[in-house]
matplotlib code that plots the C-alpha trace (Angstrom):
import matplotlib.pyplot as plt

x = [-57.7, -56.5, -58.1, -56.4, -55.0, -53.2, -52.1, -50.9, -49.2, -47.1, -46.3, -44.4, -42.8, -41.6, -38.4, -37.6, -36.8, -33.2, -33.2, -35.1, -32.4, -29.5, -30.9, -29.9, -26.7, -24.2, -25.3, -29.0, -28.3, -26.6, -29.6, -31.9, -29.5, -29.3, -33.0, -33.6, -30.8, -32.5, -36.3, -37.6, -41.1, -42.1, -42.2, -46.2, -46.4, -44.5, -46.9, -49.7, -48.3, -47.4, -50.8, -52.0, -53.6, -54.5, -51.9, -51.2, -49.4, -48.2, -46.8, -45.1, -44.8, -41.4, -38.4, -34.7, -33.9, -37.3, -36.5, -39.9, -39.4, -35.9, -38.1, -41.1, -40.2, -37.7, -40.3, -42.9, -40.0, -40.1, -43.5, -43.5, -40.5, -42.4, -45.0, -44.8, -48.0, -47.1, -44.9, -43.7, -42.5, -41.1, -42.2, -40.1, -42.4, -41.0, -40.2, -43.8, -45.7, -49.0, -49.2, -47.9, -50.3, -53.2, -52.3, -51.8, -52.7, -54.0, -53.3, -49.7, -47.7, -46.2, -44.2, -44.5, -47.9, -48.6, -51.2, -52.6, -54.2, -55.4, -54.5, -56.0, -54.5, -58.2, -57.3, -58.2, -56.3, -54.1]
y = [-161.9, -165.0, -164.2, -165.7, -162.6, -162.0, -165.6, -165.6, -162.5, -163.7, -167.0, -165.4, -163.5, -166.0, -168.4, -171.6, -174.1, -173.8, -170.2, -170.2, -172.7, -170.7, -167.6, -169.2, -169.4, -172.1, -174.4, -174.2, -175.1, -177.8, -179.0, -178.6, -180.2, -183.4, -183.8, -183.7, -185.9, -188.6, -187.4, -190.1, -191.1, -194.7, -195.8, -196.0, -192.2, -191.2, -192.7, -191.2, -188.0, -188.4, -189.1, -185.6, -183.8, -180.4, -178.1, -177.1, -174.2, -174.5, -171.4, -172.9, -170.0, -170.7, -169.9, -171.5, -170.7, -172.8, -176.7, -177.8, -176.2, -178.3, -181.3, -180.7, -178.5, -181.1, -183.5, -181.2, -180.4, -183.6, -183.8, -181.1, -182.5, -185.9, -183.9, -181.9, -180.6, -179.7, -176.4, -175.4, -172.2, -171.0, -167.5, -166.3, -166.0, -162.2, -161.1, -161.8, -160.8, -159.5, -163.6, -164.8, -163.0, -164.3, -167.8, -167.2, -170.3, -169.5, -165.8, -167.1, -166.5, -170.2, -172.0, -173.8, -173.8, -174.8, -173.2, -175.1, -173.5, -174.7, -173.9, -170.5, -170.0, -170.3, -171.3, -175.1, -175.4, -174.6]
z = [-127.4, -129.3, -132.8, -135.7, -137.1, -133.8, -133.6, -137.1, -136.5, -133.3, -135.3, -137.9, -135.3, -133.2, -133.3, -134.5, -132.0, -133.1, -132.4, -129.6, -127.8, -129.3, -127.4, -124.1, -122.0, -123.2, -120.3, -120.9, -124.7, -123.7, -121.4, -124.0, -126.6, -124.5, -123.9, -127.8, -128.6, -126.0, -127.2, -129.6, -131.1, -132.2, -135.4, -134.9, -133.5, -136.5, -139.1, -137.4, -137.3, -140.9, -141.8, -140.8, -143.8, -142.5, -141.6, -137.7, -136.9, -132.7, -130.7, -127.3, -125.0, -123.5, -121.5, -122.4, -118.8, -117.5, -116.4, -117.4, -120.8, -121.0, -120.2, -122.6, -125.7, -127.1, -127.5, -129.1, -131.7, -132.6, -132.9, -135.1, -137.3, -137.9, -140.0, -142.8, -141.6, -138.3, -137.8, -134.7, -133.2, -129.6, -128.1, -125.4, -122.6, -121.6, -125.2, -126.2, -123.5, -125.2, -125.9, -122.6, -120.7, -122.4, -121.6, -117.7, -115.7, -112.4, -112.9, -113.3, -116.4, -116.5, -119.5, -121.3, -122.7, -126.2, -128.6, -131.1, -134.3, -137.7, -140.7, -140.8, -137.7, -135.7, -132.1, -131.6, -128.5, -125.4]

ax = plt.figure().add_subplot(projection="3d")
ax.plot(x, y, z, "-o")
ax.set_aspect("equal")
plt.show()
């Protein structure tokens, strides 16, 4: 169950963006870096994100090998970087099966899946 205690524990066990990407093969790292370098937020979006006053924790269940993750996770990271109140961590789907199994979609363990939590790690949305 996605309790605040479980999510807090998982948040502290999961990786930063840099560490998550570094765990992949060199060709996968190149793909992630290419998308990250192209990902950009508008000044309007940055201003909106900087205006957030409450802390938000985000865990993204991901796989460095996953094409959808390559396309989406760098932008999620950019969103986190735009606000001092958003902290993003990345959970390798297979390494953190106790989390990813609870995020199944149509009975399948899919990636990426983002879990949004309040400052006290209470679940807000997936």
